C-alpha positions as CSV (number, residue, x, y, z in Angstrom):
1,M,8.1,14.8,4.8
2,Q,5.4,15.9,7.3
3,K,2.0,14.3,8.1
4,E,0.4,17.0,5.9
5,D,2.3,15.6,2.9
6,L,0.8,12.1,3.4
7,H,-2.6,12.3,1.8
8,G,-4.8,11.3,-1.1
9,Y,-3.9,8.4,-3.4
10,V,-0.8,6.5,-2.2
11,P,-0.6,3.3,-4.3
12,A,1.7,0.4,-3.5
13,I,3.3,-0.3,-6.8
14,V,3.9,-3.9,-8.0
15,T,7.4,-5.1,-8.8
16,P,7.4,-6.4,-12.4
17,F,9.3,-9.6,-12.8
18,N,10.0,-11.5,-16.0
19,N,9.8,-15.3,-16.3
20,K,13.3,-15.6,-14.9
21,G,12.4,-13.6,-11.8
22,E,14.4,-10.5,-12.9
23,I,13.1,-7.0,-12.3
24,M,12.0,-5.2,-15.4
25,D,13.2,-1.6,-15.0
26,D,11.3,-0.2,-18.0
27,A,8.0,-1.8,-16.9
28,F,8.5,-0.4,-13.4
29,A,9.1,3.1,-14.7
30,G,6.0,2.8,-17.0
31,L,3.8,1.6,-14.0
32,F,5.2,4.5,-12.0
33,E,4.1,7.0,-14.6
34,F,0.7,5.3,-14.8
35,L,0.1,5.8,-11.1
36,I,1.2,9.4,-11.3
37,S,-1.4,9.9,-14.1
38,R,-4.0,8.5,-11.8
39,G,-3.2,11.1,-9.3
40,A,-0.8,9.5,-6.9
41,T,0.8,11.9,-4.3
42,T,3.3,9.3,-2.9
43,I,4.1,5.8,-4.3
44,C,5.1,2.9,-2.1
45,I,7.9,0.6,-3.0
46,A,8.2,-2.9,-1.5
47,G,4.8,-3.1,0.0
48,D,2.6,-6.2,-0.2
49,N,1.8,-5.4,-3.8
50,G,5.5,-5.2,-4.5
51,E,6.1,-8.7,-3.2
52,S,8.3,-7.4,-0.4
53,W,9.0,-10.9,0.9
54,A,10.8,-11.6,-2.4
55,L,13.0,-8.4,-2.5
56,S,16.4,-8.1,-1.0
57,A,17.7,-4.9,0.6
58,A,19.8,-4.2,-2.6
59,E,16.7,-4.6,-4.8
60,R,14.6,-2.3,-2.7
61,G,17.3,0.3,-2.9
62,R,17.5,-0.1,-6.6
63,L,13.8,0.3,-7.0
64,V,13.8,3.4,-4.8
65,R,16.5,5.0,-6.9
66,L,14.6,4.2,-10.1
67,A,11.5,5.6,-8.5
68,K,13.2,8.8,-7.5
69,D,14.8,9.2,-11.0
70,T,11.4,8.6,-12.6
71,A,9.5,10.9,-10.2
72,K,11.6,13.9,-10.7
73,D,10.1,15.4,-7.5
74,R,6.5,15.0,-8.8
75,V,5.6,12.6,-6.0
76,K,7.2,11.3,-2.8
77,V,8.6,7.8,-2.5
78,M,7.8,5.5,0.4
79,M,9.6,2.2,1.0
80,G,8.5,-0.8,3.0
81,I,10.8,-2.0,5.7
82,S,8.7,-4.6,7.4
83,A,10.5,-7.9,8.2
84,P,10.4,-10.7,10.8
85,T,13.8,-9.8,12.1
86,I,15.3,-6.5,13.2
87,D,18.5,-7.1,11.3
88,A,16.5,-7.4,8.1
89,A,14.4,-4.3,8.9
90,L,17.6,-2.3,9.6
91,A,19.1,-3.5,6.3
92,Y,16.0,-2.2,4.6
93,V,16.3,1.1,6.5
94,K,19.9,1.5,5.3
95,A,18.9,0.8,1.7
96,A,16.1,3.5,2.0
97,E,18.5,6.0,3.5
98,E,21.2,5.4,0.8
99,N,18.8,5.7,-2.1
100,G,16.7,8.7,-1.1
101,A,13.3,7.3,0.1
102,D,11.2,10.1,1.7
103,V,9.3,8.0,4.2
104,L,9.3,4.4,5.5
105,L,6.3,2.0,6.0
106,S,6.6,-0.5,8.8
107,M,4.5,-3.2,10.3
108,P,5.6,-4.7,13.6
109,Q,7.4,-8.1,13.4
110,T,5.6,-9.7,10.4
111,Y,4.3,-12.9,8.9
112,V,5.5,-15.5,11.4
113,L,5.6,-13.7,14.8
114,K,2.9,-12.4,17.1
115,A,4.7,-9.6,18.9
116,S,4.1,-8.9,22.6
117,E,3.7,-5.3,23.6
118,A,7.3,-5.1,24.9
119,E,8.5,-6.6,21.6
120,L,6.4,-4.2,19.6
121,Y,7.8,-1.2,21.3
122,A,11.3,-2.5,21.2
123,R,11.1,-3.0,17.4
124,F,10.1,0.6,16.8
125,D,12.7,1.9,19.3
126,R,15.4,0.1,17.3
127,I,14.1,1.4,13.9
128,S,13.8,5.0,15.2
129,A,17.3,4.9,16.6
130,A,18.5,3.9,13.1
131,T,16.9,6.7,11.0
132,D,15.6,10.2,11.1
133,K,13.2,9.5,8.3
134,P,9.5,9.7,9.1
135,L,7.6,6.5,9.7
136,V,4.1,5.3,8.6
137,L,2.8,2.4,10.7
138,Y,1.1,-0.5,8.9
139,N,-1.6,-2.3,10.9
140,S,-2.4,-5.5,9.0
141,P,-3.9,-8.1,11.3
142,R,-3.8,-10.7,8.4
143,R,-0.1,-10.2,8.0
144,M,0.9,-9.7,11.6
145,G,-1.2,-12.3,13.4
146,F,-2.6,-9.6,15.7
147,S,-3.9,-6.0,15.5
148,L,-2.4,-2.9,17.0
149,T,-4.8,-1.4,19.6
150,I,-5.5,2.3,19.4
151,D,-3.7,2.6,22.7
152,Q,-0.6,1.0,21.2
153,T,-0.8,3.2,18.2
154,E,-1.0,6.3,20.4
155,T,2.0,5.2,22.4
156,L,4.0,4.7,19.2
157,L,2.9,8.0,18.0
158,D,3.9,9.7,21.2
159,N,7.4,8.3,21.2
160,H,8.5,8.1,17.5
161,N,8.7,10.1,14.3
162,I,5.4,8.7,13.1
163,I,3.4,10.8,10.6
164,G,0.6,8.3,9.6
165,I,-0.8,4.8,9.6
166,K,-2.0,2.5,6.9
167,E,-5.0,1.0,8.6
168,S,-6.0,-2.4,7.2
169,Q,-8.3,-3.5,10.0
170,R,-11.5,-4.8,8.5
171,D,-13.5,-3.7,11.5
172,F,-15.4,-0.5,10.9
173,F,-15.8,0.1,14.6
174,Y,-12.0,0.2,14.9
175,H,-11.7,2.7,12.0
176,T,-14.3,4.9,13.5
177,H,-12.6,5.1,16.9
178,L,-9.1,5.5,15.5
179,L,-10.2,8.4,13.3
180,Q,-12.0,10.1,16.2
181,R,-9.1,9.7,18.6
182,L,-6.0,10.1,16.5
183,G,-7.2,11.5,13.1
184,D,-6.0,15.0,14.0
185,R,-2.6,13.9,15.1
186,M,-1.6,11.6,12.2
187,S,-2.6,10.9,8.6
188,V,-4.9,7.9,8.7
189,M,-4.6,6.1,5.4
190,T,-7.3,3.6,4.6
191,G,-6.3,0.1,3.6
192,P,-9.4,-2.0,2.6
193,C,-10.6,-0.1,-0.5
194,H,-14.3,-0.6,0.3
195,Y,-13.7,1.7,3.3
196,I,-12.1,4.5,1.3
197,L,-15.2,6.7,0.7
198,P,-16.8,6.2,4.1
199,N,-13.5,6.9,5.8
200,F,-13.0,10.2,4.0
201,A,-16.3,11.4,5.5
202,L,-15.0,10.4,9.0
203,G,-11.7,12.3,8.6
204,A,-9.2,9.9,6.8
205,K,-6.5,11.8,4.9
206,G,-6.1,9.3,2.1
207,F,-5.7,5.6,1.2
208,I,-3.0,3.0,0.5
209,A,-5.2,0.5,-1.2
210,T,-5.5,-1.9,-4.1
211,G,-8.4,-1.4,-6.6
212,P,-8.4,2.3,-7.4
213,E,-6.0,1.6,-10.4
214,F,-9.1,0.3,-12.3
215,T,-12.0,2.5,-11.2
216,D,-14.0,4.9,-13.4
217,L,-13.6,7.6,-10.8
218,K,-10.0,8.9,-10.8
219,P,-8.3,8.1,-7.5
220,A,-7.3,11.7,-7.2
221,D,-11.0,12.7,-7.1
222,M,-12.0,10.2,-4.4
223,E,-11.4,12.6,-1.5
224,A,-13.7,15.2,-2.9
225,V,-16.4,12.6,-3.6
226,G,-15.9,10.9,-0.3
227,R,-16.3,14.1,1.7
228,G,-19.4,15.1,-0.1
229,A,-23.0,13.8,0.3
230,P,-23.4,10.3,-1.3
231,N,-24.7,10.5,-4.8
232,E,-24.6,8.3,-7.9
233,T,-20.9,8.9,-8.4
234,W,-20.2,8.0,-4.8
235,R,-22.3,4.8,-5.0
236,H,-20.8,3.7,-8.3
237,A,-17.3,4.2,-7.1
238,H,-17.9,2.4,-3.9
239,Y,-19.5,-0.5,-5.6
240,Q,-16.5,-0.8,-8.1
241,L,-14.1,-0.6,-5.2
242,T,-15.9,-3.2,-3.2
243,V,-16.2,-5.7,-6.1
244,L,-12.6,-5.1,-7.1
245,Y,-11.3,-5.7,-3.6
246,E,-13.3,-9.0,-3.4
247,L,-12.0,-10.1,-6.8
248,L,-8.3,-9.3,-6.3
249,M,-8.1,-10.6,-2.7
250,G,-10.1,-13.7,-3.5
251,T,-8.4,-14.9,-6.7
252,A,-5.1,-16.8,-7.0
253,T,-2.2,-16.1,-4.5
254,W,-1.5,-12.5,-3.8
255,P,-0.5,-10.5,-5.9
256,A,-0.9,-12.8,-9.0
257,A,-4.5,-11.6,-9.7
258,F,-3.5,-8.0,-9.3
259,K,-0.6,-8.3,-11.7
260,A,-2.9,-10.2,-14.2
261,A,-5.4,-7.4,-14.0
262,L,-2.8,-4.7,-14.6
263,N,-1.5,-6.6,-17.6
264,L,-5.1,-6.7,-19.0
265,I,-5.4,-2.9,-18.9
266,G,-2.1,-2.5,-20.7
267,Q,0.2,-1.9,-17.7
268,P,2.9,-4.6,-18.1
269,S,3.5,-6.1,-14.6
270,G,5.1,-9.4,-15.5
271,V,4.5,-12.3,-13.3
272,P,5.0,-13.0,-9.6
273,R,8.3,-14.2,-8.2
274,D,8.8,-17.6,-6.7
275,P,7.1,-19.1,-4.8
276,V,3.9,-17.4,-6.1
277,L,2.6,-18.8,-9.4
278,P,1.0,-16.6,-12.1
279,A,-2.7,-16.4,-12.4
280,T,-4.2,-19.3,-14.4
281,K,-6.4,-19.0,-17.5
282,A,-9.4,-19.6,-15.2
283,D,-8.3,-16.8,-12.9
284,I,-7.8,-14.4,-15.8
285,D,-11.3,-15.4,-17.2
286,K,-12.8,-14.6,-13.8
287,I,-11.1,-11.2,-13.8
288,K,-12.4,-10.5,-17.3
289,R,-15.9,-11.4,-16.3
290,T,-15.8,-9.1,-13.4
291,F,-14.3,-6.3,-15.5
292,D,-17.2,-6.8,-17.9
293,Q,-19.7,-6.6,-15.1
294,L,-18.0,-3.3,-13.9
295,G,-17.6,-1.8,-17.3
296,I,-13.8,-1.8,-17.1
297,S,-12.1,-1.9,-20.5
298,Y,-9.3,-4.3,-21.1
299,S,-7.4,-5.9,-24.0
């Protein structure tokens, strides 16, 4: 997979669990087909939406194999390998290798550690030594406790098989400078969905974001709209994306609200896995009110 292959709509699929915490294979395959129908070009397994923190290496590998079997070469399959420890990350790399993932998504050391620059570079040296698969960086200050600088991103790009970045900075100054400096050398994929359309105009190649599952504008059409002059279609899509992002990020514990929203539109996503609790009735009522406001149909 080359950087030119990383573009457009790249959703991070949820992992559907039943009430016993078991993965529901049929529901996963159904969700996978739904995302393809919305225009996905690549689908990410074991991202934040997929409750990566709750998935073992064996489960990640199982999901990748199921994804590959369902995809039948229609889309590429990405797998998240982010972890606090290098041993865990390398176990995920092995699972991805053994089950046919096309590309790997990796943050620096995650969740509990704020990596120094030396630690940051050492992490990616170890990962790159373990695999020939292409890498997509994931810059998520909320998850990492710090943000990659553009200089650090460029150093990683210069020294590793990196084809893109999921950029989840919420600072538009940062996005602007990143796209100007590195947008021709790597596929910059927007994270926060209220930046999707503006970032296309500035040179982003696509998005790995949560919210386009529900919009009136098909995610596959967002690039063409984003690169054009803002019009009513642009403004409507941007408003829906903005409100959906606020709703899903601000309701319950992630990704409980997202799963509840998918269930409402007829895409069985089950419930979160321990320690995350399902969305409450009040949470679901809030989602319904917002869907009503946005004109999104649900059952």
